[in-house]
Phi, psi and omega in degrees: 000132177258102186295143184230142173244132172273130182245127184240100176280104184226043184262005182287157181278348180066036185296321181291331179279326177075027180239021185083188182308129186297334181306329187255001174296139186258141169239123184054038176080008183237131179300148182303321181294330178290322174301314183295317181296319180297317180294312183292329179296339179286340183234347184241157181278335178212160178228133177242129183241134175249129180228172175305146186301333180270008183239017184298313183296317180298318180295318181297328177292326181280326184230070186295341180274351182261159171269123185251130179231165177279136177276183181249186182286338179236160177298319180300316177295325179292317177296322177299320177295321178295317178299323180291343184266003180221151173245015178296142182287341177230146179227149173239114179268126184218133180288130172298337183284005176240068191288345183255016179300127180294148181298329183291335175292318177300317181293320179299316181296316181293318178299319180292325177293323175301321183279320192239353179095331182204140180205152175219147172289144180207155178230143170301151180275122184270327184279154169292135181250137183233127176272107184289333178294319180264355185051052184216148175286139181262125175302132187254353186301325182265007182261149176224143173271121183274133179241183158249157016285154169234129186240145187212152156299124189298320180294324176298315180294324177298318179297321179296318178293319178298317180295320178296320178296321178296324180278346185077024181274137175236111184241159177256007186223118182292327178299322178296323178294321179292318178300328183287351183299308010263150173208134181292151177238121180285134175267128175244159184294122176272208183207141173299338177293343181276037180298132184270134178273112177239315182244172183300323179296324177297318180297315180298318181295311183292322178297319178295319177300314183298323184281342181250005182297146178252181179297338180274352182271166178303146179296139182278000000 
């Protein structure tokens, strides 16, 4: 058995959303961190959640089955803190802000990490893209929108974070840090259900999806 830890970086202040710390924003009456813990628990042996340092007690009350730690000032620092809190050989990093991610996406990412060391969910780009600087349409066939989950051999991800710290790099995407080692990252099929909550309109959209989901839709 290759033990896995689910890592949830949820230490942001949620300033763009304007609802306080994003960890506690609710979708269908359930805090985002609780959605993330429930999803990751289906594929991982343990779940570690990082929240603002002054919110540890509140987070533990919402996700009593998870290990809760204090996050850092940046997402990269928060993931490093999450990595330090587990000795599992594989990790799945997943945004709490994607509460409707289907379980099969999590499994695909983890299976690919077992095979290749690193994987991320991704989707083809559906919209026409326009470069305003060149006033030209950008060919989209070779482009992908990167999502979470992202799954890794834990030691590989630690090396990527250490290398980024040595370079003074601050990234918002762990897969990019791994590629910079360099090490390839396998792309697995993501899902439109993994819509990320960033602004108020995103919250309204995802909350409506969650409340109208049927048995055929991804588990909430």
